[in-house]
C-alpha positions in Angstrom: 0.0 0.0 0.0 2.8 2.5 0.9 4.7 1.8 -2.3 1.6 2.3 -4.4 1.0 5.7 -2.8 4.6 6.6 -3.6 4.1 5.6 -7.3 0.8 7.5 -7.5 2.5 10.6 -6.1 5.3 10.3 -8.5 2.9 9.9 -11.5 0.9 13.0 -10.4 4.0 15.1 -10.0 5.5 14.0 -13.3 2.2 14.5 -15.1 2.0 18.0 -13.7 5.1 19.0 -15.7 3.4 18.0 -18.9 0.7 20.7 -18.4 0.9 23.8 -20.6 -1.4 25.9 -18.4 0.2 27.1 -15.1 -3.1 26.7 -13.2 -3.5 23.0 -14.3 0.2 22.4 -13.5 -0.2 23.7 -10.0 -3.4 21.8 -9.4 -1.9 18.5 -10.6 1.3 19.1 -8.6 -0.8 20.0 -5.5 -2.6 16.6 -5.9 0.8 14.9 -6.2 2.1 16.7 -3.1 -1.0 15.7 -1.1 -0.4 12.1 -2.1 3.2 12.4 -1.0 2.1 13.8 2.3 -0.1 10.8 2.8 2.8 8.6 1.7 5.0 10.3 4.3 2.5 9.6 7.1 2.1 6.0 6.1 5.9 5.5 6.2 6.6 7.9 9.1 8.9 9.9 6.8 9.0 13.4 8.2 11.2 15.0 5.5 8.7 13.8 2.8 5.8 15.2 4.8 7.4 18.6 5.5 8.7 19.1 2.0 5.5 18.3 0.3 3.3 20.1 2.8 5.4 23.2 2.2 5.2 22.8 -1.6 1.4 22.2 -1.3 1.1 25.4 0.7 3.0 27.4 -2.0 0.6 26.0 -4.6 -2.5 26.9 -2.5 -1.3 30.4 -2.0 -0.5 30.8 -5.7 -3.9 29.4 -6.7 -5.7 31.7 -4.2 -3.8 34.8 -5.5 -4.2 34.0 -9.1 -7.7 32.6 -9.2 -9.7 34.2 -6.5 -8.2 37.7 -5.9 -7.9 38.5 -9.6 -11.5 37.6 -10.2 -12.6 39.7 -7.2 -10.4 42.6 -8.5 -12.0 42.3 -12.0 -15.5 42.5 -10.5 -14.7 45.8 -8.8 -13.5 47.6 -11.9 
């Protein structure tokens, strides 16, 4: 089960780099990071958890800034 999660995370992260659209890349990579965090918990691997949780946080912040705040700004013009 643990190894399968690792391969799923790897597949999601690798697939993200095939995306042409930055939003889709970030979403797919975020999914991969979340799988890696789960993998880290299953294997009690703290560096994997911390690294991927940090990357996931960066993706969430980017997505929030680029999807939600721009839409709100456009509505106020």
